[in-house]
All heavy atoms as a GROMACS GRO file, in nm:
protein
  544
    1MET      N    1  14.188   7.379   1.842
    1MET     CA    2  14.209   7.246   1.890
    1MET      C    3  14.327   7.187   1.812
    1MET      O    4  14.344   7.200   1.694
    1MET     CB    5  14.080   7.165   1.857
    1MET     CG    6  14.098   7.017   1.884
    1MET     SD    7  13.949   6.925   1.848
    1MET     CE    8  13.891   6.902   2.011
    2ALA      N    9  14.409   7.117   1.890
    2ALA     CA   10  14.532   7.056   1.832
    2ALA      C   11  14.492   6.937   1.743
    2ALA      O   12  14.393   6.865   1.768
    2ALA     CB   13  14.625   7.009   1.942
    3LYS      N   14  14.572   6.918   1.638
    3LYS     CA   15  14.548   6.812   1.543
    3LYS      C   16  14.649   6.702   1.570
    3LYS      O   17  14.753   6.720   1.630
    3LYS     CB   18  14.558   6.858   1.404
    3LYS     CG   19  14.447   6.960   1.370
    3LYS     CD   20  14.446   6.998   1.226
    3LYS     CE   21  14.332   7.092   1.197
    3LYS     NZ   22  14.327   7.127   1.058
    4PHE      N   23  14.619   6.583   1.516
    4PHE     CA   24  14.704   6.463   1.530
    4PHE      C   25  14.731   6.406   1.390
    4PHE      O   26  14.654   6.423   1.297
    4PHE     CB   27  14.634   6.355   1.615
    4PHE     CG   28  14.609   6.395   1.756
    4PHE    CD1   29  14.500   6.466   1.790
    4PHE    CD2   30  14.700   6.363   1.854
    4PHE    CE1   31  14.473   6.501   1.923
    4PHE    CE2   32  14.679   6.399   1.988
    4PHE     CZ   33  14.568   6.468   2.019
    5ALA      N   34  14.836   6.329   1.382
    5ALA     CA   35  14.865   6.251   1.263
    5ALA      C   36  14.908   6.111   1.307
    5ALA      O   37  14.978   6.096   1.409
    5ALA     CB   38  14.979   6.314   1.180
    6ASP      N   39  14.865   6.010   1.238
    6ASP     CA   40  14.895   5.873   1.274
    6ASP      C   41  15.036   5.833   1.226
    6ASP      O   42  15.080   5.873   1.123
    6ASP     CB   43  14.795   5.774   1.207
    6ASP     CG   44  14.657   5.791   1.265
    6ASP    OD1   45  14.645   5.827   1.386
    6ASP    OD2   46  14.558   5.765   1.192
    7ARG      N   47  15.102   5.748   1.309
    7ARG     CA   48  15.231   5.686   1.281
    7ARG      C   49  15.341   5.788   1.243
    7ARG      O   50  15.422   5.762   1.154
    7ARG     CB   51  15.214   5.581   1.172
    7ARG     CG   52  15.109   5.483   1.203
    7ARG     CD   53  15.139   5.336   1.212
    7ARG     NE   54  15.266   5.288   1.175
    7ARG     CZ   55  15.354   5.240   1.266
    7ARG    NH1   56  15.325   5.234   1.395
    7ARG    NH2   57  15.469   5.192   1.225
    8VAL      N   58  15.344   5.894   1.312
    8VAL     CA   59  15.450   5.995   1.295
    8VAL      C   60  15.554   5.981   1.402
    8VAL      O   61  15.520   5.982   1.522
    8VAL     CB   62  15.394   6.139   1.291
    8VAL    CG1   63  15.505   6.242   1.290
    8VAL    CG2   64  15.304   6.164   1.176
    9LYS      N   65  15.679   5.964   1.363
    9LYS     CA   66  15.791   5.967   1.457
    9LYS      C   67  15.914   6.005   1.380
    9LYS      O   68  15.956   5.943   1.285
    9LYS     CB   69  15.811   5.822   1.516
    9LYS     CG   70  15.915   5.820   1.625
    9LYS     CD   71  15.919   5.678   1.686
    9LYS     CE   72  16.013   5.673   1.806
    9LYS     NZ   73  16.018   5.542   1.869
   10VAL      N   74  15.970   6.119   1.419
   10VAL     CA   75  16.087   6.177   1.354
   10VAL      C   76  16.199   6.205   1.455
   10VAL      O   77  16.174   6.219   1.572
   10VAL     CB   78  16.051   6.305   1.277
   10VAL    CG1   79  15.946   6.276   1.170
   10VAL    CG2   80  16.006   6.415   1.370
   11GLY      N   81  16.315   6.218   1.402
   11GLY     CA   82  16.433   6.255   1.481
   11GLY      C   83  16.449   6.406   1.475
   11GLY      O   84  16.391   6.479   1.398
   12THR      N   85  16.540   6.454   1.563
   12THR     CA   86  16.581   6.598   1.557
   12THR      C   87  16.721   6.605   1.615
   12THR      O   88  16.757   6.531   1.705
   12THR     CB   89  16.485   6.690   1.635
   12THR    OG1   90  16.529   6.825   1.618
   12THR    CG2   91  16.478   6.657   1.783
   13ALA      N   92  16.796   6.699   1.559
   13ALA     CA   93  16.928   6.729   1.612
   13ALA      C   94  16.925   6.852   1.704
   13ALA      O   95  17.027   6.888   1.769
   13ALA     CB   96  17.025   6.754   1.499
   14THR      N   97  16.809   6.910   1.717
   14THR     CA   98  16.794   7.028   1.805
   14THR      C   99  16.802   6.988   1.952
   14THR      O  100  16.741   6.888   1.993
   14THR     CB  101  16.661   7.096   1.780
   14THR    OG1  102  16.649   7.131   1.641
   14THR    CG2  103  16.644   7.225   1.864
   15THR      N  104  16.879   7.060   2.031
   15THR     CA  105  16.893   7.028   2.174
   15THR      C  106  16.858   7.152   2.256
   15THR      O  107  16.855   7.261   2.203
   15THR     CB  108  17.033   6.979   2.206
   15THR    OG1  109  17.130   7.087   2.172
   15THR    CG2  110  17.073   6.854   2.132
   16GLY      N  111  16.831   7.133   2.382
   16GLY     CA  112  16.810   7.244   2.469
   16GLY      C  113  16.666   7.284   2.477
   16GLY      O  114  16.579   7.204   2.434
   17THR      N  115  16.643   7.403   2.524
   17THR     CA  116  16.504   7.446   2.552
   17THR      C  117  16.458   7.551   2.447
   17THR      O  118  16.362   7.621   2.473
   17THR     CB  119  16.494   7.506   2.694
   17THR    OG1  120  16.586   7.612   2.700
   17THR    CG2  121  16.521   7.400   2.798
   18THR      N  122  16.521   7.557   2.334
   18THR     CA  123  16.480   7.651   2.231
   18THR      C  124  16.335   7.627   2.192
   18THR      O  125  16.285   7.514   2.197
   18THR     CB  126  16.573   7.644   2.106
   18THR    OG1  127  16.524   7.733   2.008
   18THR    CG2  128  16.568   7.502   2.046
   19SER      N  129  16.260   7.733   2.162
   19SER     CA  130  16.117   7.714   2.135
   19SER      C  131  16.089   7.656   1.998
   19SER      O  132  15.988   7.590   1.977
   19SER     CB  133  16.042   7.843   2.149
   19SER     OG  134  16.088   7.941   2.049
   20THR      N  135  16.184   7.665   1.904
   20THR     CA  136  16.164   7.614   1.769
   20THR      C  137  16.264   7.503   1.746
   20THR      O  138  16.386   7.523   1.767
   20THR     CB  139  16.174   7.722   1.664
   20THR    OG1  140  16.079   7.824   1.685
   20THR    CG2  141  16.157   7.662   1.526
   21ILE      N  142  16.214   7.386   1.707
   21ILE     CA  143  16.308   7.278   1.669
   21ILE      C  144  16.290   7.240   1.524
   21ILE      O  145  16.182   7.259   1.466
   21ILE     CB  146  16.283   7.155   1.759
   21ILE    CG1  147  16.139   7.100   1.742
   21ILE    CG2  148  16.310   7.185   1.906
   21ILE    CD1  149  16.112   6.971   1.817
   22THR      N  150  16.395   7.194   1.465
   22THR     CA  151  16.395   7.144   1.325
   22THR      C  152  16.375   6.996   1.332
   22THR      O  153  16.447   6.924   1.395
   22THR     CB  154  16.525   7.182   1.254
   22THR    OG1  155  16.541   7.321   1.259
   22THR    CG2  156  16.522   7.131   1.109
   23LEU      N  157  16.271   6.949   1.260
   23LEU     CA  158  16.239   6.810   1.259
   23LEU      C  159  16.323   6.736   1.148
   23LEU      O  160  16.350   6.791   1.040
   23LEU     CB  161  16.090   6.789   1.227
   23LEU     CG  162  15.995   6.854   1.323
   23LEU    CD1  163  15.853   6.834   1.281
   23LEU    CD2  164  16.022   6.813   1.465
   24GLY      N  165  16.369   6.615   1.184
   24GLY     CA  166  16.450   6.537   1.091
   24GLY      C  167  16.368   6.440   1.013
   24GLY      O  168  16.242   6.453   0.999
   25SER      N  169  16.431   6.340   0.963
   25SER     CA  170  16.362   6.235   0.884
   25SER      C  171  16.283   6.141   0.973
   25SER      O  172  16.306   6.134   1.095
   25SER     CB  173  16.461   6.161   0.799
   25SER     OG  174  16.560   6.101   0.878
   26ALA      N  175  16.199   6.063   0.909
   26ALA     CA  176  16.116   5.966   0.981
   26ALA      C  177  16.200   5.852   1.032
   26ALA      O  178  16.297   5.808   0.967
   26ALA     CB  179  16.004   5.916   0.892
   27VAL      N  180  16.165   5.805   1.150
   27VAL     CA  181  16.226   5.682   1.205
   27VAL      C  182  16.171   5.570   1.124
   27VAL      O  183  16.059   5.569   1.079
   27VAL     CB  184  16.191   5.668   1.356
   27VAL    CG1  185  16.231   5.532   1.410
   27VAL    CG2  186  16.248   5.784   1.435
   28SER      N  187  16.255   5.465   1.103
   28SER     CA  188  16.217   5.348   1.023
   28SER      C  189  16.082   5.293   1.069
   28SER      O  190  16.059   5.269   1.185
   28SER     CB  191  16.323   5.239   1.032
   28SER     OG  192  16.289   5.128   0.955
   29GLY      N  193  15.991   5.274   0.974
   29GLY     CA  194  15.861   5.223   1.006
   29GLY      C  195  15.755   5.328   1.034
   29GLY      O  196  15.637   5.294   1.056
   30PHE      N  197  15.797   5.455   1.036
   30PHE     CA  198  15.706   5.564   1.066
   30PHE      C  199  15.706   5.664   0.954
   30PHE      O  200  15.778   5.649   0.853
   30PHE     CB  201  15.744   5.637   1.196
   30PHE     CG  202  15.726   5.549   1.315
   30PHE    CD1  203  15.828   5.460   1.361
   30PHE    CD2  204  15.610   5.549   1.391
   30PHE    CE1  205  15.812   5.379   1.469
   30PHE    CE2  206  15.592   5.466   1.502
   30PHE     CZ  207  15.692   5.384   1.537
   31GLN      N  208  15.625   5.771   0.962
   31GLN     CA  209  15.618   5.874   0.860
   31GLN      C  210  15.653   6.011   0.924
   31GLN      O  211  15.653   6.024   1.040
   31GLN     CB  212  15.488   5.879   0.795
   31GLN     CG  213  15.371   5.916   0.886
   31GLN     CD  214  15.238   5.914   0.811
   31GLN    OE1  215  15.221   5.865   0.703
   31GLN    NE2  216  15.132   5.964   0.879
   32VAL      N  217  15.681   6.108   0.834
   32VAL     CA  218  15.701   6.246   0.878
   32VAL      C  219  15.564   6.314   0.900
   32VAL      O  220  15.461   6.262   0.862
   32VAL     CB  221  15.784   6.327   0.776
   32VAL    CG1  222  15.919   6.269   0.768
   32VAL    CG2  223  15.717   6.336   0.641
   33VAL      N  224  15.566   6.432   0.957
   33VAL     CA  225  15.440   6.508   0.977
   33VAL      C  226  15.392   6.543   0.835
   33VAL      O  227  15.465   6.593   0.750
   33VAL     CB  228  15.471   6.636   1.053
   33VAL    CG1  229  15.343   6.724   1.068
   33VAL    CG2  230  15.528   6.611   1.191
   34PRO      N  231  15.264   6.517   0.806
   34PRO     CA  232  15.212   6.542   0.674
   34PRO      C  233  15.208   6.692   0.642
   34PRO      O  234  15.183   6.776   0.726
   34PRO     CB  235  15.069   6.492   0.684
   34PRO     CG  236  15.053   6.407   0.804
   34PRO     CD  237  15.167   6.452   0.893
   35SER      N  238  15.239   6.725   0.517
   35SER     CA  239  15.241   6.869   0.475
   35SER      C  240  15.103   6.931   0.490
   35SER      O  241  15.094   7.053   0.503
   35SER     CB  242  15.289   6.878   0.333
   35SER     OG  243  15.203   6.810   0.242
   36SER      N  244  14.998   6.854   0.491
   36SER     CA  245  14.863   6.908   0.510
   36SER      C  246  14.844   6.976   0.645
   36SER      O  247  14.749   7.052   0.662
   36SER     CB  248  14.760   6.799   0.492
   36SER     OG  249  14.775   6.695   0.590
   37LEU      N  250  14.932   6.948   0.741
   37LEU     CA  251  14.924   7.011   0.872
   37LEU      C  252  15.004   7.142   0.884
   37LEU      O  253  15.018   7.198   0.990
   37LEU     CB  254  14.967   6.912   0.981
   37LEU     CG  255  14.881   6.790   1.001
   37LEU    CD1  256  14.931   6.700   1.107
   37LEU    CD2  257  14.737   6.828   1.030
   38ASP      N  258  15.056   7.189   0.771
   38ASP     CA  259  15.132   7.314   0.770
   38ASP      C  260  15.052   7.428   0.832
   38ASP      O  261  14.937   7.452   0.792
   38ASP     CB  262  15.173   7.350   0.627
   38ASP     CG  263  15.257   7.475   0.619
   38ASP    OD1  264  15.350   7.487   0.701
   38ASP    OD2  265  15.229   7.561   0.531
   39GLY      N  266  15.108   7.494   0.933
   39GLY     CA  267  15.044   7.607   0.997
   39GLY      C  268  14.950   7.566   1.110
   39GLY      O  269  14.896   7.653   1.179
   40ASP      N  270  14.923   7.437   1.126
   40ASP     CA  271  14.830   7.388   1.225
   40ASP      C  272  14.901   7.368   1.360
   40ASP      O  273  15.025   7.344   1.366
   40ASP     CB  274  14.766   7.258   1.188
   40ASP     CG  275  14.662   7.276   1.074
   40ASP    OD1  276  14.602   7.386   1.066
   40ASP    OD2  277  14.641   7.179   1.000
   41THR      N  278  14.825   7.372   1.469
   41THR     CA  279  14.874   7.334   1.599
   41THR      C  280  14.860   7.184   1.615
   41THR      O  281  14.746   7.130   1.590
   41THR     CB  282  14.794   7.409   1.708
   41THR    OG1  283  14.806   7.549   1.690
   41THR    CG2  284  14.841   7.367   1.850
   42ILE      N  285  14.970   7.118   1.651
   42ILE     CA  286  14.968   6.976   1.672
   42ILE      C  287  15.017   6.938   1.811
   42ILE      O  288  15.087   7.018   1.877
   42ILE     CB  289  15.054   6.904   1.565
   42ILE    CG1  290  15.200   6.945   1.574
   42ILE    CG2  291  14.999   6.928   1.425
   42ILE    CD1  292  15.294   6.870   1.484
   43ARG      N  293  14.978   6.824   1.857
   43ARG     CA  294  15.030   6.773   1.988
   43ARG      C  295  15.159   6.697   1.959
   43ARG      O  296  15.171   6.634   1.852
   43ARG     CB  297  14.929   6.672   2.048
   43ARG     CG  298  14.801   6.736   2.094
   43ARG     CD  299  14.797   6.794   2.230
   43ARG     NE  300  14.828   6.694   2.330
   43ARG     CZ  301  14.868   6.722   2.451
   43ARG    NH1  302  14.891   6.845   2.485
   43ARG    NH2  303  14.894   6.626   2.539
   44TYR      N  304  15.250   6.701   2.054
   44TYR     CA  305  15.377   6.633   2.033
   44TYR      C  306  15.432   6.574   2.164
   44TYR      O  307  15.391   6.616   2.274
   44TYR     CB  308  15.485   6.724   1.974
   44TYR     CG  309  15.534   6.833   2.073
   44TYR    CD1  310  15.637   6.805   2.161
   44TYR    CD2  311  15.478   6.955   2.076
   44TYR    CE1  312  15.679   6.895   2.251
   44TYR    CE2  313  15.522   7.050   2.168
   44TYR     CZ  314  15.621   7.019   2.257
   44TYR     OH  315  15.666   7.110   2.348
   45VAL      N  316  15.517   6.476   2.150
   45VAL     CA  317  15.592   6.419   2.261
   45VAL      C  318  15.739   6.408   2.215
   45VAL      O  319  15.766   6.361   2.106
   45VAL     CB  320  15.544   6.274   2.301
   45VAL    CG1  321  15.634   6.213   2.406
   45VAL    CG2  322  15.397   6.281   2.347
   46ILE      N  323  15.829   6.456   2.297
   46ILE     CA  324  15.969   6.444   2.277
   46ILE      C  325  16.031   6.353   2.384
   46ILE      O  326  16.002   6.378   2.502
   46ILE     CB  327  16.042   6.579   2.272
   46ILE    CG1  328  15.982   6.669   2.163
   46ILE    CG2  329  16.194   6.562   2.255
   46ILE    CD1  330  16.035   6.812   2.167
   47GLU      N  331  16.107   6.251   2.343
   47GLU     CA  332  16.176   6.172   2.442
   47GLU      C  333  16.327   6.168   2.410
   47GLU      O  334  16.361   6.179   2.290
   47GLU     CB  335  16.129   6.027   2.430
   47GLU     CG  336  15.990   6.000   2.479
   47GLU     CD  337  15.954   5.856   2.472
   47GLU    OE1  338  16.004   5.784   2.382
   47GLU    OE2  339  15.876   5.810   2.557
   48ASP      N  340  16.410   6.162   2.514
   48ASP     CA  341  16.550   6.141   2.485
   48ASP      C  342  16.576   6.001   2.445
   48ASP      O  343  16.482   5.915   2.447
   48ASP     CB  344  16.638   6.186   2.607
   48ASP     CG  345  16.630   6.091   2.724
   48ASP    OD1  346  16.548   5.996   2.719
   48ASP    OD2  347  16.698   6.114   2.824
   49LEU      N  348  16.693   5.967   2.399
   49LEU     CA  349  16.721   5.833   2.343
   49LEU      C  350  16.704   5.723   2.449
   49LEU      O  351  16.670   5.612   2.414
   49LEU     CB  352  16.860   5.828   2.287
   49LEU     CG  353  16.883   5.912   2.162
   49LEU    CD1  354  17.024   5.908   2.110
   49LEU    CD2  355  16.786   5.867   2.048
   50SER      N  356  16.726   5.754   2.574
   50SER     CA  357  16.713   5.653   2.680
   50SER      C  358  16.565   5.632   2.723
   50SER      O  359  16.532   5.534   2.784
   50SER     CB  360  16.792   5.690   2.802
   50SER     OG  361  16.737   5.801   2.869
   51GLY      N  362  16.483   5.727   2.686
   51GLY     CA  363  16.342   5.720   2.722
   51GLY      C  364  16.312   5.772   2.866
   51GLY      O  365  16.204   5.762   2.917
   52SER      N  366  16.413   5.821   2.934
   52SER     CA  367  16.400   5.858   3.074
   52SER      C  368  16.356   6.004   3.091
   52SER      O  369  16.304   6.042   3.197
   52SER     CB  370  16.529   5.836   3.147
   52SER     OG  371  16.630   5.911   3.098
   53ALA      N  372  16.373   6.085   2.987
   53ALA     CA  373  16.334   6.228   2.994
   53ALA      C  374  16.236   6.252   2.880
   53ALA      O  375  16.251   6.200   2.769
   53ALA     CB  376  16.453   6.322   2.982
   54PHE      N  377  16.132   6.327   2.905
   54PHE     CA  378  16.030   6.355   2.806
   54PHE      C  379  15.975   6.494   2.819
   54PHE      O  380  15.989   6.564   2.917
   54PHE     CB  381  15.917   6.250   2.817
   54PHE     CG  382  15.834   6.273   2.941
   54PHE    CD1  383  15.726   6.358   2.945
   54PHE    CD2  384  15.872   6.208   3.060
   54PHE    CE1  385  15.650   6.376   3.058
   54PHE    CE2  386  15.796   6.227   3.177
   54PHE     CZ  387  15.686   6.309   3.176
   55GLU      N  388  15.906   6.536   2.710
   55GLU     CA  389  15.835   6.665   2.709
   55GLU      C  390  15.706   6.640   2.628
   55GLU      O  391  15.712   6.575   2.526
   55GLU     CB  392  15.921   6.767   2.641
   55GLU     CG  393  15.856   6.899   2.615
   55GLU     CD  394  15.949   6.996   2.540
   55GLU    OE1  395  16.066   7.012   2.578
   55GLU    OE2  396  15.904   7.056   2.440
   56ILE      N  397  15.598   6.698   2.673
   56ILE     CA  398  15.469   6.689   2.603
   56ILE      C  399  15.420   6.831   2.588
   56ILE      O  400  15.431   6.915   2.678
   56ILE     CB  401  15.366   6.604   2.687
   56ILE    CG1  402  15.420   6.464   2.704
   56ILE    CG2  403  15.230   6.605   2.619
   56ILE    CD1  404  15.339   6.383   2.804
   57GLY      N  405  15.361   6.859   2.471
   57GLY     CA  406  15.307   6.992   2.449
   57GLY      C  407  15.234   7.003   2.322
   57GLY      O  408  15.199   6.908   2.254
   58THR      N  409  15.209   7.129   2.281
   58THR     CA  410  15.148   7.160   2.153
   58THR      C  411  15.244   7.249   2.079
   58THR      O  412  15.331   7.318   2.141
   58THR     CB  413  15.015   7.236   2.168
   58THR    OG1  414  15.036   7.352   2.243
   58THR    CG2  415  14.911   7.150   2.235
   59GLY      N  416  15.236   7.250   1.947
   59GLY     CA  417  15.326   7.335   1.872
   59GLY      C  418  15.268   7.359   1.733
   59GLY      O  419  15.180   7.292   1.685
   60THR      N  420  15.321   7.466   1.672
   60THR     CA  421  15.281   7.504   1.538
   60THR      C  422  15.379   7.443   1.439
   60THR      O  423  15.498   7.470   1.447
   60THR     CB  424  15.272   7.655   1.520
   60THR    OG1  425  15.180   7.707   1.618
   60THR    CG2  426  15.223   7.691   1.378
   61TYR      N  427  15.328   7.363   1.345
   61TYR     CA  428  15.414   7.294   1.248
   61TYR      C  429  15.426   7.382   1.126
   61TYR      O  430  15.326   7.435   1.076
   61TYR     CB  431  15.352   7.159   1.208
   61TYR     CG  432  15.425   7.092   1.101
   61TYR    CD1  433  15.554   7.046   1.118
   61TYR    CD2  434  15.365   7.080   0.976
   61TYR    CE1  435  15.623   6.984   1.016
   61TYR    CE2  436  15.433   7.014   0.871
   61TYR     CZ  437  15.561   6.967   0.890
   61TYR     OH  438  15.629   6.907   0.789
   62THR      N  439  15.548   7.397   1.077
   62THR     CA  440  15.576   7.470   0.953
   62THR      C  441  15.644   7.373   0.858
   62THR      O  442  15.751   7.322   0.883
   62THR     CB  443  15.669   7.590   0.978
   62THR    OG1  444  15.606   7.676   1.076
   62THR    CG2  445  15.690   7.668   0.851
   63HIS      N  446  15.575   7.341   0.746
   63HIS     CA  447  15.627   7.243   0.652
   63HIS      C  448  15.752   7.294   0.582
   63HIS      O  449  15.849   7.216   0.559
   63HIS     CB  450  15.521   7.206   0.550
   63HIS     CG  451  15.564   7.102   0.450
   63HIS    ND1  452  15.589   6.972   0.494
   63HIS    CD2  453  15.588   7.106   0.321
   63HIS    CE1  454  15.630   6.903   0.388
   63HIS    NE2  455  15.631   6.981   0.285
   64SER      N  456  15.755   7.422   0.546
   64SER     CA  457  15.876   7.478   0.484
   64SER      C  458  15.981   7.497   0.590
   64SER      O  459  15.966   7.574   0.683
   64SER     CB  460  15.842   7.612   0.424
   64SER     OG  461  15.961   7.677   0.378
   65GLY      N  462  16.086   7.413   0.580
   65GLY     CA  463  16.185   7.409   0.683
   65GLY      C  464  16.164   7.306   0.791
   65GLY      O  465  16.247   7.283   0.876
   66THR      N  466  16.050   7.242   0.785
   66THR     CA  467  16.010   7.135   0.874
   66THR      C  468  16.042   7.171   1.021
   66THR      O  469  16.120   7.103   1.084
   66THR     CB  470  16.065   6.997   0.836
   66THR    OG1  471  16.203   7.002   0.830
   66THR    CG2  472  16.007   6.952   0.707
   67THR      N  473  15.978   7.274   1.072
   67THR     CA  474  16.005   7.316   1.207
   67THR      C  475  15.878   7.302   1.292
   67THR      O  476  15.764   7.301   1.238
   67THR     CB  477  16.050   7.465   1.215
   67THR    OG1  478  15.954   7.548   1.159
   67THR    CG2  479  16.186   7.482   1.145
   68LEU      N  480  15.898   7.295   1.422
   68LEU     CA  481  15.791   7.291   1.516
   68LEU      C  482  15.821   7.395   1.623
   68LEU      O  483  15.922   7.391   1.690
   68LEU     CB  484  15.785   7.153   1.582
   68LEU     CG  485  15.669   7.134   1.688
   68LEU    CD1  486  15.529   7.141   1.620
   68LEU    CD2  487  15.686   7.001   1.757
   69THR      N  488  15.736   7.496   1.636
   69THR     CA  489  15.744   7.597   1.741
   69THR      C  490  15.661   7.545   1.857
   69THR      O  491  15.539   7.536   1.847
   69THR     CB  492  15.699   7.734   1.693
   69THR    OG1  493  15.774   7.769   1.576
   69THR    CG2  494  15.718   7.839   1.802
   70ARG      N  495  15.729   7.511   1.965
   70ARG     CA  496  15.660   7.434   2.069
   70ARG      C  497  15.624   7.518   2.191
   70ARG      O  498  15.691   7.618   2.223
   70ARG     CB  499  15.755   7.320   2.111
   70ARG     CG  500  15.886   7.354   2.170
   70ARG     CD  501  15.975   7.239   2.171
   70ARG     NE  502  16.076   7.254   2.278
   70ARG     CZ  503  16.193   7.206   2.277
   70ARG    NH1  504  16.232   7.128   2.178
   70ARG    NH2  505  16.282   7.223   2.374
   71SER      N  506  15.523   7.463   2.262
   71SER     CA  507  15.477   7.524   2.385
   71SER      C  508  15.462   7.407   2.483
   71SER      O  509  15.371   7.324   2.464
   71SER     CB  510  15.343   7.597   2.360
   71SER     OG  511  15.290   7.644   2.480
   72LEU      N  512  15.538   7.406   2.584
   72LEU     CA  513  15.543   7.295   2.681
   72LEU      C  514  15.416   7.285   2.768
   72LEU      O  515  15.367   7.383   2.815
   72LEU     CB  516  15.661   7.318   2.775
   72LEU     CG  517  15.686   7.212   2.884
   72LEU    CD1  518  15.725   7.078   2.826
   72LEU    CD2  519  15.795   7.266   2.981
   73THR      N  520  15.365   7.163   2.781
   73THR     CA  521  15.253   7.132   2.868
   73THR      C  522  15.307   7.066   2.991
   73THR      O  523  15.270   7.103   3.108
   73THR     CB  524  15.151   7.046   2.801
   73THR    OG1  525  15.106   7.107   2.679
   73THR    CG2  526  15.031   7.017   2.888
   74SER      N  527  15.394   6.961   2.977
   74SER     CA  528  15.451   6.889   3.095
   74SER      C  529  15.582   6.826   3.052
   74SER      O  530  15.608   6.805   2.938
   74SER     CB  531  15.355   6.783   3.148
   74SER     OG  532  15.333   6.686   3.054
   75SER      N  533  15.667   6.796   3.154
   75SER     CA  534  15.797   6.736   3.126
   75SER      C  535  15.845   6.659   3.249
   75SER      O  536  15.789   6.676   3.354
   75SER     CB  537  15.902   6.838   3.085
   75SER     OG  538  15.926   6.928   3.194
   76SER      N  539  15.944   6.576   3.227
   76SER     CA  540  15.999   6.495   3.338
   76SER      C  541  16.090   6.578   3.421
   76SER      O  542  16.134   6.683   3.387
   76SER     CB  543  16.074   6.376   3.283
   76SER     OG  544  16.174   6.416   3.194
   0.00000   0.00000   0.00000
């Protein structure tokens, strides 16, 4: 079962459809993915800056290197 974390919102410089993305720092007013979720499957949403394109899925979070290996569920 996928896990959740409250008030997490981070940026990323990763583009394209690569399966692994590197997570950036927290957006102001939010937090990063907690290290306690290392190795766990988490739910995620990715939006482009305009908010017109999105992706929803599950992914495995790796705290070392702060990466998310993602598996797409749906997208715009």
